[in-house]
C-alpha positions as CSV (number, residue, x, y, z in Angstrom):
1,M,33.9,-19.5,-65.4
2,D,33.1,-16.1,-64.0
3,A,34.9,-17.2,-60.8
4,L,35.7,-13.6,-60.1
5,L,32.0,-12.8,-59.7
6,A,31.4,-15.5,-57.1
7,A,33.8,-18.2,-55.8
8,E,31.1,-20.9,-56.1
9,L,30.8,-20.5,-59.9
10,G,33.9,-22.4,-60.8
11,K,33.7,-25.1,-58.1
12,N,31.6,-27.6,-60.1
13,F,33.8,-27.3,-63.2
14,M,37.0,-27.7,-61.2
15,H,35.6,-30.7,-59.4
16,A,34.7,-32.3,-62.7
17,F,38.1,-31.3,-64.1
18,Q,39.9,-33.0,-61.2
19,A,37.8,-36.1,-61.6
20,A,38.5,-36.3,-65.3
21,L,42.3,-36.0,-64.7
22,R,42.4,-38.5,-61.8
23,D,42.1,-41.7,-63.8
24,V,43.8,-40.5,-67.0
25,V,46.8,-42.8,-66.5
26,I,44.7,-45.9,-65.7
27,L,43.6,-48.4,-68.3
28,A,40.3,-47.4,-69.8
29,S,38.7,-50.6,-68.6
30,Q,39.6,-49.7,-65.0
31,R,38.6,-46.0,-64.9
32,S,35.9,-44.9,-62.5
33,E,32.5,-43.7,-63.4
34,E,33.4,-40.4,-61.8
35,H,36.2,-40.0,-64.4
36,Y,33.8,-40.4,-67.3
37,K,31.2,-38.2,-65.7
38,G,33.9,-35.5,-65.1
39,C,35.0,-35.8,-68.8
40,Q,31.4,-35.3,-69.9
41,E,30.9,-32.2,-67.7
42,V,34.2,-30.7,-68.8
43,H,33.5,-31.3,-72.5
44,G,30.0,-29.9,-72.1
45,Y,31.3,-26.8,-70.4
46,I,33.9,-26.2,-73.1
47,D,31.5,-27.0,-75.9
48,T,29.1,-24.4,-74.4
49,R,31.9,-21.8,-74.3
50,I,32.8,-22.6,-77.9
51,D,29.2,-22.1,-79.0
52,E,29.1,-18.8,-77.1
53,A,32.4,-17.7,-78.8
54,L,31.0,-18.7,-82.2
55,S,27.9,-16.6,-81.6
56,R,30.0,-13.6,-80.3
57,I,32.3,-13.7,-83.3
58,S,29.4,-14.0,-85.8
59,Q,27.7,-11.0,-84.3
60,M,30.7,-8.8,-84.5
61,D,31.5,-6.7,-87.5
62,D,35.2,-6.2,-88.6
63,E,35.4,-2.8,-86.9
64,C,34.1,-4.1,-83.6
65,V,36.6,-7.0,-83.5
66,D,39.5,-4.5,-83.7
67,D,38.0,-2.2,-81.0
68,R,37.5,-4.9,-78.4
69,K,39.1,-4.1,-75.0
70,Q,39.2,-7.8,-73.9
71,V,40.9,-10.5,-76.0
72,R,39.7,-14.0,-75.4
73,I,41.8,-16.9,-76.5
74,I,38.7,-18.9,-77.4
75,D,37.5,-16.1,-79.7
76,E,40.8,-16.1,-81.5
77,L,40.7,-19.8,-81.9
78,V,37.1,-19.8,-83.2
79,K,38.1,-17.2,-85.8
80,S,40.7,-19.6,-87.3
81,L,39.1,-23.0,-86.9
82,E,35.7,-24.4,-87.6
83,N,35.9,-27.9,-86.2
84,K,34.4,-27.9,-82.7
85,L,36.1,-31.1,-81.6
86,T,39.5,-29.7,-82.6
87,L,38.6,-26.5,-80.8
88,R,37.6,-28.5,-77.7
89,Y,41.0,-30.3,-77.5
90,L,43.0,-27.1,-78.2
91,I,41.2,-25.4,-75.3
92,L,41.9,-28.4,-73.1
93,S,45.5,-28.3,-74.1
94,I,45.7,-24.7,-73.0
95,F,43.8,-25.2,-69.8
96,K,45.6,-28.2,-68.4
97,P,49.1,-26.7,-68.2
98,A,47.7,-23.3,-67.2
99,H,45.9,-25.1,-64.3
100,D,49.2,-26.6,-63.1
101,N,51.2,-23.4,-63.7
102,V,48.8,-21.4,-61.5
103,A,49.2,-23.9,-58.7
104,V,53.0,-23.8,-59.0
105,A,53.1,-20.0,-59.1
106,L,50.8,-19.6,-56.1
107,S,52.6,-22.2,-54.1
108,N,55.9,-20.5,-54.8
109,A,54.5,-17.1,-53.9
110,F,53.2,-18.4,-50.5
111,F,56.5,-20.2,-49.9
112,H,58.4,-16.9,-50.3
113,L,55.9,-14.7,-48.6
114,A,55.9,-17.0,-45.5
115,R,59.7,-16.4,-45.3
116,N,59.4,-12.6,-45.8
117,P,57.0,-11.1,-43.3
118,D,57.7,-7.5,-44.5
119,C,56.6,-8.4,-48.0
120,W,53.5,-10.2,-46.6
121,K,52.5,-7.1,-44.6
122,K,53.0,-4.9,-47.7
123,L,50.9,-7.2,-49.8
124,R,48.1,-7.4,-47.2
125,A,48.1,-3.6,-46.8
126,E,47.5,-3.1,-50.6
127,I,44.5,-5.4,-50.9
128,P,42.0,-4.6,-48.0
129,S,41.6,-1.0,-49.2
130,K,39.5,-2.3,-52.1
131,S,38.3,-5.7,-50.8
132,S,34.7,-4.6,-50.1
133,Q,34.2,-4.4,-53.9
134,P,33.7,-7.5,-56.0
135,F,37.0,-8.4,-57.7
136,T,37.2,-7.6,-61.4
137,Y,40.0,-8.3,-63.8
138,E,40.8,-4.5,-63.9
139,Q,40.9,-4.3,-60.1
140,L,43.2,-7.3,-59.9
141,R,45.5,-5.7,-62.4
142,S,45.5,-2.5,-60.3
143,F,47.2,-4.2,-57.4
144,T,50.7,-3.2,-58.3
145,Y,52.5,-5.0,-55.4
146,L,50.4,-8.2,-55.9
147,N,51.5,-8.3,-59.6
148,W,55.1,-7.8,-58.7
149,V,54.9,-10.7,-56.1
150,L,53.3,-13.0,-58.6
151,R,55.7,-12.1,-61.4
152,E,58.7,-12.5,-59.1
153,S,57.5,-15.9,-57.7
154,Q,56.8,-17.1,-61.2
155,C,60.3,-16.2,-62.3
156,N,61.7,-18.0,-59.3
157,A,59.6,-21.1,-60.0
158,Q,60.9,-21.3,-63.5
159,H,64.6,-21.0,-62.4
160,T,64.5,-23.6,-59.7
């Protein structure tokens, strides 16, 4: 989604994703038009990413595949499957729980940070030093204390 490049980039997809999930438990005959529009947008977005992955993988030679610095789940799936519909639903099956897990982990992190002002201060002190730069994956990984907080809160969420 390139959401790390600009916050706005992922908003349309997330709105469509929420609309698609909203009426999932309702009988098909009673689902809203927004639900079906959301499903179309989500499927279109994922299908575009599948096509991009297929193109990326077809352009790589064997040596380049082994030397990649970034591993994408979608690229690995594309290497082992050819059916685009199956790929779409596999990606959705990965994305749905990941979406909920992130919400649970962040909620748990904020719950504990609100009760531990010293930890909150330490976390805030780590991030502003680099906040003038656009966030990148590497930069987020470099925030040691942030990673500790997220790992700890994720472990706490799993054990409660």
